[in-house]
Structure formats: structure tokens, C-alpha cells
mmCIF file of the N, C-alpha and C atoms, coordinates in Angstrom:
data_MODEL
# 
_entry.id   MODEL 
# 
loop_
_atom_site.group_PDB 
_atom_site.id 
_atom_site.type_symbol 
_atom_site.label_atom_id 
_atom_site.label_alt_id 
_atom_site.label_comp_id 
_atom_site.label_asym_id 
_atom_site.label_entity_id 
_atom_site.label_seq_id 
_atom_site.pdbx_PDB_ins_code 
_atom_site.Cartn_x 
_atom_site.Cartn_y 
_atom_site.Cartn_z 
_atom_site.occupancy 
_atom_site.B_iso_or_equiv 
_atom_site.pdbx_formal_charge 
_atom_site.auth_seq_id 
_atom_site.auth_comp_id 
_atom_site.auth_asym_id 
_atom_site.auth_atom_id 
_atom_site.pdbx_PDB_model_num 
ATOM 1   N N  . VAL A 1 1  ? 18.475  7.889   -31.295 1.00 0.00 ? 1  VAL A N  1 
ATOM 2   C CA . VAL A 1 1  ? 18.255  6.398   -31.503 1.00 0.00 ? 1  VAL A CA 1 
ATOM 3   C C  . VAL A 1 1  ? 17.080  6.027   -31.416 1.00 0.00 ? 1  VAL A C  1 
ATOM 4   N N  . LEU A 1 2  ? 16.236  5.668   -32.514 1.00 0.00 ? 2  LEU A N  1 
ATOM 5   C CA . LEU A 1 2  ? 14.971  5.179   -32.193 1.00 0.00 ? 2  LEU A CA 1 
ATOM 6   C C  . LEU A 1 2  ? 14.911  3.814   -32.004 1.00 0.00 ? 2  LEU A C  1 
ATOM 7   N N  . VAL A 1 3  ? 13.716  3.448   -31.113 1.00 0.00 ? 3  VAL A N  1 
ATOM 8   C CA . VAL A 1 3  ? 13.354  2.093   -30.631 1.00 0.00 ? 3  VAL A CA 1 
ATOM 9   C C  . VAL A 1 3  ? 13.530  1.146   -31.441 1.00 0.00 ? 3  VAL A C  1 
ATOM 10  N N  . HIS A 1 4  ? 12.946  1.413   -32.600 1.00 0.00 ? 4  HIS A N  1 
ATOM 11  C CA . HIS A 1 4  ? 12.636  0.305   -33.638 1.00 0.00 ? 4  HIS A CA 1 
ATOM 12  C C  . HIS A 1 4  ? 13.920  -0.010  -34.468 1.00 0.00 ? 4  HIS A C  1 
ATOM 13  N N  . THR A 1 5  ? 15.255  0.672   -34.094 1.00 0.00 ? 5  THR A N  1 
ATOM 14  C CA . THR A 1 5  ? 16.207  0.405   -34.629 1.00 0.00 ? 5  THR A CA 1 
ATOM 15  C C  . THR A 1 5  ? 17.243  -0.128  -33.798 1.00 0.00 ? 5  THR A C  1 
ATOM 16  N N  . ALA A 1 6  ? 17.147  0.119   -32.573 1.00 0.00 ? 6  ALA A N  1 
ATOM 17  C CA . ALA A 1 6  ? 17.883  -0.603  -31.404 1.00 0.00 ? 6  ALA A CA 1 
ATOM 18  C C  . ALA A 1 6  ? 17.166  -1.436  -30.486 1.00 0.00 ? 6  ALA A C  1 
ATOM 19  N N  . PHE A 1 7  ? 17.029  -2.714  -30.850 1.00 0.00 ? 7  PHE A N  1 
ATOM 20  C CA . PHE A 1 7  ? 16.179  -3.725  -30.149 1.00 0.00 ? 7  PHE A CA 1 
ATOM 21  C C  . PHE A 1 7  ? 16.790  -4.034  -28.909 1.00 0.00 ? 7  PHE A C  1 
ATOM 22  N N  . ASP A 1 8  ? 17.961  -3.822  -28.629 1.00 0.00 ? 8  ASP A N  1 
ATOM 23  C CA . ASP A 1 8  ? 18.631  -4.026  -27.212 1.00 0.00 ? 8  ASP A CA 1 
ATOM 24  C C  . ASP A 1 8  ? 17.928  -3.132  -26.218 1.00 0.00 ? 8  ASP A C  1 
ATOM 25  N N  . LEU A 1 9  ? 17.382  -1.869  -26.471 1.00 0.00 ? 9  LEU A N  1 
ATOM 26  C CA . LEU A 1 9  ? 16.799  -1.223  -25.418 1.00 0.00 ? 9  LEU A CA 1 
ATOM 27  C C  . LEU A 1 9  ? 15.336  -1.358  -25.085 1.00 0.00 ? 9  LEU A C  1 
ATOM 28  N N  . ILE A 1 10 ? 14.690  -2.378  -25.928 1.00 0.00 ? 10 ILE A N  1 
ATOM 29  C CA . ILE A 1 10 ? 13.144  -2.566  -25.584 1.00 0.00 ? 10 ILE A CA 1 
ATOM 30  C C  . ILE A 1 10 ? 13.059  -3.352  -24.238 1.00 0.00 ? 10 ILE A C  1 
ATOM 31  N N  . PRO A 1 11 ? 13.964  -4.159  -23.643 1.00 0.00 ? 11 PRO A N  1 
ATOM 32  C CA . PRO A 1 11 ? 13.907  -4.797  -22.443 1.00 0.00 ? 11 PRO A CA 1 
ATOM 33  C C  . PRO A 1 11 ? 14.065  -3.631  -21.430 1.00 0.00 ? 11 PRO A C  1 
ATOM 34  N N  . LEU A 1 12 ? 15.127  -2.851  -21.639 1.00 0.00 ? 12 LEU A N  1 
ATOM 35  C CA . LEU A 1 12 ? 15.149  -1.771  -20.615 1.00 0.00 ? 12 LEU A CA 1 
ATOM 36  C C  . LEU A 1 12 ? 13.989  -0.847  -20.328 1.00 0.00 ? 12 LEU A C  1 
ATOM 37  N N  . PHE A 1 13 ? 13.366  -0.506  -21.435 1.00 0.00 ? 13 PHE A N  1 
ATOM 38  C CA . PHE A 1 13 ? 12.186  0.377   -21.421 1.00 0.00 ? 13 PHE A CA 1 
ATOM 39  C C  . PHE A 1 13 ? 11.262  -0.464  -20.602 1.00 0.00 ? 13 PHE A C  1 
ATOM 40  N N  . ILE A 1 14 ? 10.870  -1.601  -21.095 1.00 0.00 ? 14 ILE A N  1 
ATOM 41  C CA . ILE A 1 14 ? 9.875   -2.425  -20.270 1.00 0.00 ? 14 ILE A CA 1 
ATOM 42  C C  . ILE A 1 14 ? 10.065  -2.490  -18.918 1.00 0.00 ? 14 ILE A C  1 
ATOM 43  N N  . PHE A 1 15 ? 11.391  -2.808  -18.367 1.00 0.00 ? 15 PHE A N  1 
ATOM 44  C CA . PHE A 1 15 ? 11.649  -3.044  -16.941 1.00 0.00 ? 15 PHE A CA 1 
ATOM 45  C C  . PHE A 1 15 ? 11.465  -1.585  -16.233 1.00 0.00 ? 15 PHE A C  1 
ATOM 46  N N  . ILE A 1 16 ? 12.106  -0.672  -16.833 1.00 0.00 ? 16 ILE A N  1 
ATOM 47  C CA . ILE A 1 16 ? 11.973  0.675   -16.269 1.00 0.00 ? 16 ILE A CA 1 
ATOM 48  C C  . ILE A 1 16 ? 10.440  1.084   -16.046 1.00 0.00 ? 16 ILE A C  1 
ATOM 49  N N  . GLY A 1 17 ? 9.801   0.993   -17.247 1.00 0.00 ? 17 GLY A N  1 
ATOM 50  C CA . GLY A 1 17 ? 8.278   1.287   -17.080 1.00 0.00 ? 17 GLY A CA 1 
ATOM 51  C C  . GLY A 1 17 ? 7.514   0.473   -16.188 1.00 0.00 ? 17 GLY A C  1 
ATOM 52  N N  . GLY A 1 18 ? 7.779   -0.840  -16.144 1.00 0.00 ? 18 GLY A N  1 
ATOM 53  C CA . GLY A 1 18 ? 7.008   -1.838  -15.023 1.00 0.00 ? 18 GLY A CA 1 
ATOM 54  C C  . GLY A 1 18 ? 7.423   -1.306  -13.748 1.00 0.00 ? 18 GLY A C  1 
ATOM 55  N N  . GLY A 1 19 ? 8.665   -1.040  -13.335 1.00 0.00 ? 19 GLY A N  1 
ATOM 56  C CA . GLY A 1 19 ? 9.185   -0.609  -12.030 1.00 0.00 ? 19 GLY A CA 1 
ATOM 57  C C  . GLY A 1 19 ? 8.648   0.846   -11.677 1.00 0.00 ? 19 GLY A C  1 
ATOM 58  N N  . ALA A 1 20 ? 8.441   1.682   -12.616 1.00 0.00 ? 20 ALA A N  1 
ATOM 59  C CA . ALA A 1 20 ? 7.734   2.946   -12.291 1.00 0.00 ? 20 ALA A CA 1 
ATOM 60  C C  . ALA A 1 20 ? 6.292   2.747   -11.948 1.00 0.00 ? 20 ALA A C  1 
ATOM 61  N N  . THR A 1 21 ? 5.661   1.963   -12.747 1.00 0.00 ? 21 THR A N  1 
ATOM 62  C CA . THR A 1 21 ? 4.373   1.566   -12.438 1.00 0.00 ? 21 THR A CA 1 
ATOM 63  C C  . THR A 1 21 ? 3.980   1.006   -11.320 1.00 0.00 ? 21 THR A C  1 
ATOM 64  N N  . MET A 1 22 ? 4.888   -0.069  -10.836 1.00 0.00 ? 22 MET A N  1 
ATOM 65  C CA . MET A 1 22 ? 4.686   -0.730  -9.567  1.00 0.00 ? 22 MET A CA 1 
ATOM 66  C C  . MET A 1 22 ? 4.854   0.357   -8.458  1.00 0.00 ? 22 MET A C  1 
ATOM 67  N N  . SER A 1 23 ? 6.001   1.030   -8.488  1.00 0.00 ? 23 SER A N  1 
ATOM 68  C CA . SER A 1 23 ? 6.256   2.097   -7.593  1.00 0.00 ? 23 SER A CA 1 
ATOM 69  C C  . SER A 1 23 ? 5.004   2.992   -7.442  1.00 0.00 ? 23 SER A C  1 
ATOM 70  N N  . ALA A 1 24 ? 4.591   3.320   -8.563  1.00 0.00 ? 24 ALA A N  1 
ATOM 71  C CA . ALA A 1 24 ? 3.314   4.403   -8.408  1.00 0.00 ? 24 ALA A CA 1 
ATOM 72  C C  . ALA A 1 24 ? 2.085   3.612   -7.727  1.00 0.00 ? 24 ALA A C  1 
ATOM 73  N N  . LEU A 1 25 ? 1.828   2.312   -8.007  1.00 0.00 ? 25 LEU A N  1 
ATOM 74  C CA . LEU A 1 25 ? 0.695   1.653   -7.522  1.00 0.00 ? 25 LEU A CA 1 
ATOM 75  C C  . LEU A 1 25 ? 0.960   1.404   -5.953  1.00 0.00 ? 25 LEU A C  1 
ATOM 76  N N  . TYR A 1 26 ? 2.124   1.270   -5.588  1.00 0.00 ? 26 TYR A N  1 
ATOM 77  C CA . TYR A 1 26 ? 2.337   1.000   -4.037  1.00 0.00 ? 26 TYR A CA 1 
ATOM 78  C C  . TYR A 1 26 ? 2.210   2.385   -3.339  1.00 0.00 ? 26 TYR A C  1 
ATOM 79  N N  . LEU A 1 27 ? 2.784   3.251   -4.079  1.00 0.00 ? 27 LEU A N  1 
ATOM 80  C CA . LEU A 1 27 ? 2.528   4.620   -3.302  1.00 0.00 ? 27 LEU A CA 1 
ATOM 81  C C  . LEU A 1 27 ? 0.980   4.977   -3.246  1.00 0.00 ? 27 LEU A C  1 
ATOM 82  N N  . GLY A 1 28 ? 0.367   4.769   -4.172  1.00 0.00 ? 28 GLY A N  1 
ATOM 83  C CA . GLY A 1 28 ? -1.149  4.955   -4.057  1.00 0.00 ? 28 GLY A CA 1 
ATOM 84  C C  . GLY A 1 28 ? -1.932  4.039   -3.100  1.00 0.00 ? 28 GLY A C  1 
ATOM 85  N N  . ARG A 1 29 ? -1.350  2.819   -3.002  1.00 0.00 ? 29 ARG A N  1 
ATOM 86  C CA . ARG A 1 29 ? -2.015  1.869   -2.003  1.00 0.00 ? 29 ARG A CA 1 
ATOM 87  C C  . ARG A 1 29 ? -1.536  2.434   -0.446  1.00 0.00 ? 29 ARG A C  1 
ATOM 88  N N  . LEU A 1 30 ? -0.328  2.961   -0.429  1.00 0.00 ? 30 LEU A N  1 
ATOM 89  C CA . LEU A 1 30 ? 0.165   3.474   1.064   1.00 0.00 ? 30 LEU A CA 1 
ATOM 90  C C  . LEU A 1 30 ? -0.672  4.717   1.222   1.00 0.00 ? 30 LEU A C  1 
ATOM 91  N N  . ALA A 1 31 ? -0.928  5.419   0.464   1.00 0.00 ? 31 ALA A N  1 
ATOM 92  C CA . ALA A 1 31 ? -1.717  6.864   0.624   1.00 0.00 ? 31 ALA A CA 1 
ATOM 93  C C  . ALA A 1 31 ? -3.092  6.472   0.873   1.00 0.00 ? 31 ALA A C  1 
ATOM 94  N N  . LEU A 1 32 ? -3.941  5.399   0.216   1.00 0.00 ? 32 LEU A N  1 
ATOM 95  C CA . LEU A 1 32 ? -5.298  5.137   0.407   1.00 0.00 ? 32 LEU A CA 1 
ATOM 96  C C  . LEU A 1 32 ? -5.622  4.226   1.538   1.00 0.00 ? 32 LEU A C  1 
ATOM 97  N N  . ARG A 1 33 ? -4.767  3.201   1.776   1.00 0.00 ? 33 ARG A N  1 
ATOM 98  C CA . ARG A 1 33 ? -5.203  2.245   2.594   1.00 0.00 ? 33 ARG A CA 1 
ATOM 99  C C  . ARG A 1 33 ? -4.373  2.127   4.078   1.00 0.00 ? 33 ARG A C  1 
ATOM 100 N N  . ASN A 1 34 ? -3.351  2.864   4.136   1.00 0.00 ? 34 ASN A N  1 
ATOM 101 C CA . ASN A 1 34 ? -2.559  3.029   5.480   1.00 0.00 ? 34 ASN A CA 1 
ATOM 102 C C  . ASN A 1 34 ? -3.173  3.704   6.479   1.00 0.00 ? 34 ASN A C  1 
ATOM 103 N N  . PRO A 1 35 ? -3.483  3.160   7.715   1.00 0.00 ? 35 PRO A N  1 
ATOM 104 C CA . PRO A 1 35 ? -4.097  3.848   8.737   1.00 0.00 ? 35 PRO A CA 1 
ATOM 105 C C  . PRO A 1 35 ? -3.511  5.285   9.269   1.00 0.00 ? 35 PRO A C  1 
ATOM 106 N N  . ASP A 1 36 ? -2.196  5.230   9.030   1.00 0.00 ? 36 ASP A N  1 
ATOM 107 C CA . ASP A 1 36 ? -1.222  6.280   9.597   1.00 0.00 ? 36 ASP A CA 1 
ATOM 108 C C  . ASP A 1 36 ? -1.596  7.633   8.744   1.00 0.00 ? 36 ASP A C  1 
ATOM 109 N N  . VAL A 1 37 ? -2.335  7.467   7.515   1.00 0.00 ? 37 VAL A N  1 
ATOM 110 C CA . VAL A 1 37 ? -2.537  8.697   6.874   1.00 0.00 ? 37 VAL A CA 1 
ATOM 111 C C  . VAL A 1 37 ? -3.982  9.181   7.148   1.00 0.00 ? 37 VAL A C  1 
ATOM 112 N N  . SER A 1 38 ? -4.030  10.425  7.222   1.00 0.00 ? 38 SER A N  1 
ATOM 113 C CA . SER A 1 38 ? -5.303  10.976  7.536   1.00 0.00 ? 38 SER A CA 1 
ATOM 114 C C  . SER A 1 38 ? -5.691  12.039  6.508   1.00 0.00 ? 38 SER A C  1 
ATOM 115 N N  . TRP A 1 39 ? -6.618  11.784  5.684   1.00 0.00 ? 39 TRP A N  1 
ATOM 116 C CA . TRP A 1 39 ? -7.064  12.759  4.638   1.00 0.00 ? 39 TRP A CA 1 
ATOM 117 C C  . TRP A 1 39 ? -8.078  13.680  4.997   1.00 0.00 ? 39 TRP A C  1 
ATOM 118 N N  . ASP A 1 40 ? -8.771  13.517  6.046   1.00 0.00 ? 40 ASP A N  1 
ATOM 119 C CA . ASP A 1 40 ? -9.849  14.165  6.599   1.00 0.00 ? 40 ASP A CA 1 
ATOM 120 C C  . ASP A 1 40 ? -9.472  14.322  8.234   1.00 0.00 ? 40 ASP A C  1 
ATOM 121 N N  . ARG A 1 41 ? -8.798  15.413  8.583   1.00 0.00 ? 41 ARG A N  1 
ATOM 122 C CA . ARG A 1 41 ? -8.363  15.735  9.737   1.00 0.00 ? 41 ARG A CA 1 
ATOM 123 C C  . ARG A 1 41 ? -9.583  16.253  10.691  1.00 0.00 ? 41 ARG A C  1 
ATOM 124 N N  . LYS A 1 42 ? -10.588 16.673  10.022  1.00 0.00 ? 42 LYS A N  1 
ATOM 125 C CA . LYS A 1 42 ? -11.625 17.471  10.806  1.00 0.00 ? 42 LYS A CA 1 
ATOM 126 C C  . LYS A 1 42 ? -12.747 16.453  11.256  1.00 0.00 ? 42 LYS A C  1 
ATOM 127 N N  . ASN A 1 43 ? -13.048 15.395  10.429  1.00 0.00 ? 43 ASN A N  1 
ATOM 128 C CA . ASN A 1 43 ? -14.045 14.385  10.694  1.00 0.00 ? 43 ASN A CA 1 
ATOM 129 C C  . ASN A 1 43 ? -13.405 13.034  11.472  1.00 0.00 ? 43 ASN A C  1 
ATOM 130 N N  . ASN A 1 44 ? -12.165 12.946  10.944  1.00 0.00 ? 44 ASN A N  1 
ATOM 131 C CA . ASN A 1 44 ? -11.593 11.712  11.457  1.00 0.00 ? 44 ASN A CA 1 
ATOM 132 C C  . ASN A 1 44 ? -10.045 11.938  11.805  1.00 0.00 ? 44 ASN A C  1 
ATOM 133 N N  . PRO A 1 45 ? -9.908  12.679  12.705  1.00 0.00 ? 45 PRO A N  1 
ATOM 134 C CA . PRO A 1 45 ? -8.509  13.079  13.068  1.00 0.00 ? 45 PRO A CA 1 
ATOM 135 C C  . PRO A 1 45 ? -7.524  11.933  13.337  1.00 0.00 ? 45 PRO A C  1 
ATOM 136 N N  . GLU A 1 46 ? -7.968  10.894  13.956  1.00 0.00 ? 46 GLU A N  1 
ATOM 137 C CA . GLU A 1 46 ? -6.907  9.532   14.307  1.00 0.00 ? 46 GLU A CA 1 
ATOM 138 C C  . GLU A 1 46 ? -7.712  8.387   13.712  1.00 0.00 ? 46 GLU A C  1 
ATOM 139 N N  . PRO A 1 47 ? -7.186  8.097   12.353  1.00 0.00 ? 47 PRO A N  1 
ATOM 140 C CA . PRO A 1 47 ? -8.091  6.840   12.008  1.00 0.00 ? 47 PRO A CA 1 
ATOM 141 C C  . PRO A 1 47 ? -7.450  5.792   12.296  1.00 0.00 ? 47 PRO A C  1 
ATOM 142 N N  . TRP A 1 48 ? -6.340  5.594   13.129  1.00 0.00 ? 48 TRP A N  1 
ATOM 143 C CA . TRP A 1 48 ? -5.768  4.399   13.590  1.00 0.00 ? 48 TRP A CA 1 
ATOM 144 C C  . TRP A 1 48 ? -6.358  3.854   14.852  1.00 0.00 ? 48 TRP A C  1 
ATOM 145 N N  . ASN A 1 49 ? -7.400  4.793   15.233  1.00 0.00 ? 49 ASN A N  1 
ATOM 146 C CA . ASN A 1 49 ? -8.376  4.203   16.558  1.00 0.00 ? 49 ASN A CA 1 
ATOM 147 C C  . ASN A 1 49 ? -9.476  3.514   15.909  1.00 0.00 ? 49 ASN A C  1 
ATOM 148 N N  . ASN A 1 50 ? -9.720  3.713   14.829  1.00 0.00 ? 50 ASN A N  1 
ATOM 149 C CA . ASN A 1 50 ? -10.979 3.120   14.164  1.00 0.00 ? 50 ASN A CA 1 
ATOM 150 C C  . ASN A 1 50 ? -10.697 1.657   13.608  1.00 0.00 ? 50 ASN A C  1 
ATOM 151 N N  . LEU A 1 51 ? -9.467  1.132   13.787  1.00 0.00 ? 51 LEU A N  1 
ATOM 152 C CA . LEU A 1 51 ? -9.208  -0.055  13.206  1.00 0.00 ? 51 LEU A CA 1 
ATOM 153 C C  . LEU A 1 51 ? -9.581  -1.226  14.256  1.00 0.00 ? 51 LEU A C  1 
ATOM 154 N N  . GLU A 1 52 ? -10.073 -2.307  13.664  1.00 0.00 ? 52 GLU A N  1 
ATOM 155 C CA . GLU A 1 52 ? -10.615 -3.513  14.443  1.00 0.00 ? 52 GLU A CA 1 
ATOM 156 C C  . GLU A 1 52 ? -9.287  -4.514  14.442  1.00 0.00 ? 52 GLU A C  1 
ATOM 157 N N  . PRO A 1 53 ? -9.133  -5.196  15.674  1.00 0.00 ? 53 PRO A N  1 
ATOM 158 C CA . PRO A 1 53 ? -7.865  -6.104  15.672  1.00 0.00 ? 53 PRO A CA 1 
ATOM 159 C C  . PRO A 1 53 ? -7.903  -7.134  14.340  1.00 0.00 ? 53 PRO A C  1 
ATOM 160 N N  . THR A 1 54 ? -9.159  -7.519  14.051  1.00 0.00 ? 54 THR A N  1 
ATOM 161 C CA . THR A 1 54 ? -9.264  -8.385  12.907  1.00 0.00 ? 54 THR A CA 1 
ATOM 162 C C  . THR A 1 54 ? -9.081  -7.931  11.399  1.00 0.00 ? 54 THR A C  1 
ATOM 163 N N  . GLN A 1 55 ? -8.699  -6.659  11.319  1.00 0.00 ? 55 GLN A N  1 
ATOM 164 C CA . GLN A 1 55 ? -8.576  -5.960  10.030  1.00 0.00 ? 55 GLN A CA 1 
ATOM 165 C C  . GLN A 1 55 ? -7.180  -5.958  9.675   1.00 0.00 ? 55 GLN A C  1 
ATOM 166 N N  . GLN A 1 56 ? -6.943  -6.430  8.384   1.00 0.00 ? 56 GLN A N  1 
ATOM 167 C CA . GLN A 1 56 ? -5.482  -6.354  7.815   1.00 0.00 ? 56 GLN A CA 1 
ATOM 168 C C  . GLN A 1 56 ? -5.200  -5.285  7.133   1.00 0.00 ? 56 GLN A C  1 
ATOM 169 N N  . TYR A 1 57 ? -4.274  -4.405  7.523   1.00 0.00 ? 57 TYR A N  1 
ATOM 170 C CA . TYR A 1 57 ? -3.950  -3.357  6.593   1.00 0.00 ? 57 TYR A CA 1 
ATOM 171 C C  . TYR A 1 57 ? -2.450  -3.422  6.142   1.00 0.00 ? 57 TYR A C  1 
ATOM 172 N N  . LYS A 1 58 ? -1.844  -4.551  6.456   1.00 0.00 ? 58 LYS A N  1 
ATOM 173 C CA . LYS A 1 58 ? -0.425  -4.757  5.890   1.00 0.00 ? 58 LYS A CA 1 
ATOM 174 C C  . LYS A 1 58 ? -0.559  -5.277  4.511   1.00 0.00 ? 58 LYS A C  1 
ATOM 175 N N  . LEU A 1 59 ? 0.501   -5.158  3.698   1.00 0.00 ? 59 LEU A N  1 
ATOM 176 C CA . LEU A 1 59 ? 0.621   -5.737  2.396   1.00 0.00 ? 59 LEU A CA 1 
ATOM 177 C C  . LEU A 1 59 ? 0.599   -7.155  2.481   1.00 0.00 ? 59 LEU A C  1 
ATOM 178 N N  . PHE A 1 60 ? 1.493   -7.757  3.267   1.00 0.00 ? 60 PHE A N  1 
ATOM 179 C CA . PHE A 1 60 ? 1.571   -9.263  3.316   1.00 0.00 ? 60 PHE A CA 1 
ATOM 180 C C  . PHE A 1 60 ? 1.487   -9.596  4.768   1.00 0.00 ? 60 PHE A C  1 
ATOM 181 N N  . LYS A 1 61 ? 0.836   -10.694 4.847   1.00 0.00 ? 61 LYS A N  1 
ATOM 182 C CA . LYS A 1 61 ? 0.703   -11.451 6.133   1.00 0.00 ? 61 LYS A CA 1 
ATOM 183 C C  . LYS A 1 61 ? 1.447   -12.691 6.288   1.00 0.00 ? 61 LYS A C  1 
ATOM 184 N N  . VAL A 1 62 ? 2.297   -12.828 7.188   1.00 0.00 ? 62 VAL A N  1 
ATOM 185 C CA . VAL A 1 62 ? 3.275   -13.952 7.307   1.00 0.00 ? 62 VAL A CA 1 
ATOM 186 C C  . VAL A 1 62 ? 2.990   -14.684 8.722   1.00 0.00 ? 62 VAL A C  1 
ATOM 187 N N  . ASN A 1 63 ? 2.249   -15.738 8.544   1.00 0.00 ? 63 ASN A N  1 
ATOM 188 C CA . ASN A 1 63 ? 2.044   -16.748 9.565   1.00 0.00 ? 63 ASN A CA 1 
ATOM 189 C C  . ASN A 1 63 ? 1.097   -15.884 10.641  1.00 0.00 ? 63 ASN A C  1 
ATOM 190 N N  . MET A 1 64 ? 0.298   -15.250 10.104  1.00 0.00 ? 64 MET A N  1 
ATOM 191 C CA . MET A 1 64 ? -0.724  -14.343 11.171  1.00 0.00 ? 64 MET A CA 1 
ATOM 192 C C  . MET A 1 64 ? -2.189  -14.508 10.560  1.00 0.00 ? 64 MET A C  1 
ATOM 193 N N  . ASP A 1 65 ? -2.938  -15.062 11.687  1.00 0.00 ? 65 ASP A N  1 
ATOM 194 C CA . ASP A 1 65 ? -4.468  -15.215 11.374  1.00 0.00 ? 65 ASP A CA 1 
ATOM 195 C C  . ASP A 1 65 ? -5.031  -13.920 11.970  1.00 0.00 ? 65 ASP A C  1 
ATOM 196 N N  . TYR A 1 66 ? -5.541  -12.950 11.288  1.00 0.00 ? 66 TYR A N  1 
ATOM 197 C CA . TYR A 1 66 ? -5.980  -11.788 11.802  1.00 0.00 ? 66 TYR A CA 1 
ATOM 198 C C  . TYR A 1 66 ? -7.461  -12.094 12.550  1.00 0.00 ? 66 TYR A C  1 
ATOM 199 N N  . SER A 1 67 ? -8.308  -13.209 11.934  1.00 0.00 ? 67 SER A N  1 
ATOM 200 C CA . SER A 1 67 ? -9.454  -13.476 12.585  1.00 0.00 ? 67 SER A CA 1 
ATOM 201 C C  . SER A 1 67 ? -9.612  -13.912 13.965  1.00 0.00 ? 67 SER A C  1 
ATOM 202 N N  . LYS A 1 68 ? -8.360  -14.096 14.473  1.00 0.00 ? 68 LYS A N  1 
ATOM 203 C CA . LYS A 1 68 ? -8.279  -14.948 15.978  1.00 0.00 ? 68 LYS A CA 1 
ATOM 204 C C  . LYS A 1 68 ? -7.831  -13.845 16.852  1.00 0.00 ? 68 LYS A C  1 
ATOM 205 N N  . LEU A 1 69 ? -7.497  -12.690 16.511  1.00 0.00 ? 69 LEU A N  1 
ATOM 206 C CA . LEU A 1 69 ? -6.830  -11.583 17.305  1.00 0.00 ? 69 LEU A CA 1 
ATOM 207 C C  . LEU A 1 69 ? -8.049  -10.963 18.267  1.00 0.00 ? 69 LEU A C  1 
ATOM 208 N N  . LYS A 1 70 ? -7.659  -10.610 19.405  1.00 0.00 ? 70 LYS A N  1 
ATOM 209 C CA . LYS A 1 70 ? -8.650  -9.883  20.278  1.00 0.00 ? 70 LYS A CA 1 
ATOM 210 C C  . LYS A 1 70 ? -8.156  -8.490  20.548  1.00 0.00 ? 70 LYS A C  1 
ATOM 211 N N  . LYS A 1 71 ? -9.081  -7.681  20.653  1.00 0.00 ? 71 LYS A N  1 
ATOM 212 C CA . LYS A 1 71 ? -8.825  -6.265  21.172  1.00 0.00 ? 71 LYS A CA 1 
ATOM 213 C C  . LYS A 1 71 ? -8.145  -6.348  22.773  1.00 0.00 ? 71 LYS A C  1 
ATOM 214 N N  . ASN A 1 72 ? -7.059  -5.623  22.764  1.00 0.00 ? 72 ASN A N  1 
ATOM 215 C CA . ASN A 1 72 ? -6.521  -5.605  24.172  1.00 0.00 ? 72 ASN A CA 1 
ATOM 216 C C  . ASN A 1 72 ? -6.342  -4.206  24.667  1.00 0.00 ? 72 ASN A C  1 
ATOM 217 N N  . GLY A 1 73 ? -6.986  -3.312  24.051  1.00 0.00 ? 73 GLY A N  1 
ATOM 218 C CA . GLY A 1 73 ? -6.991  -1.825  24.389  1.00 0.00 ? 73 GLY A CA 1 
ATOM 219 C C  . GLY A 1 73 ? -8.295  -0.979  24.486  1.00 0.00 ? 73 GLY A C  1 
ATOM 220 N N  . PRO A 1 74 ? -8.327  -0.059  24.986  1.00 0.00 ? 74 PRO A N  1 
ATOM 221 C CA . PRO A 1 74 ? -9.507  0.677   25.146  1.00 0.00 ? 74 PRO A CA 1 
ATOM 222 C C  . PRO A 1 74 ? -10.268 1.228   24.011  1.00 0.00 ? 74 PRO A C  1 
ATOM 223 N N  . ASP A 1 75 ? -11.649 1.371   24.096  1.00 0.00 ? 75 ASP A N  1 
ATOM 224 C CA . ASP A 1 75 ? -12.216 1.979   22.829  1.00 0.00 ? 75 ASP A CA 1 
ATOM 225 C C  . ASP A 1 75 ? -12.002 3.434   22.831  1.00 0.00 ? 75 ASP A C  1 
ATOM 226 N N  . PHE A 1 76 ? -11.649 4.063   21.682  1.00 0.00 ? 76 PHE A N  1 
ATOM 227 C CA . PHE A 1 76 ? -11.471 5.492   21.656  1.00 0.00 ? 76 PHE A CA 1 
ATOM 228 C C  . PHE A 1 76 ? -12.824 6.065   20.843  1.00 0.00 ? 76 PHE A C  1 
# 
């Protein structure tokens, strides 16, 4: 069945392609921006210790102002 003869399948391909694209982009964001992922274990074995309390790494912030947070732990 060719797509140009079955017009009912066009929305299916659009939504499946969009969902696959969004999931690939989210996976890439998790791999590159998440502090739990360590790409360079020799020079930066614990990247979560280099985070400032004002740095936002979550995708969404809900009622949170990161600029007003204070560091409550020791420096590593």
C-alpha cells in the first residue's frame, strides 16, 4: 500500500514520526545535560558535585526560583 493512495495513513506516520523524534531529542537531552551522567570519568568522576544550587538541570520548574537557593552542603 503506497502512502499516496491511502490518505488515512498520513496522520499515523506524522504522529509516529513526531513521537519518535521527540523521544530521541529527550534521550539526547538526558545524556548531555543530566548531572547523573559522567562522560569523562578520568577528569570529572562526580559531575553532580560541581553543580551550583542556582543551576537548573530539570526539564520543568514548578514554583521553584533557583536564584534564591543557598548551598547547604560542603564544597567538594
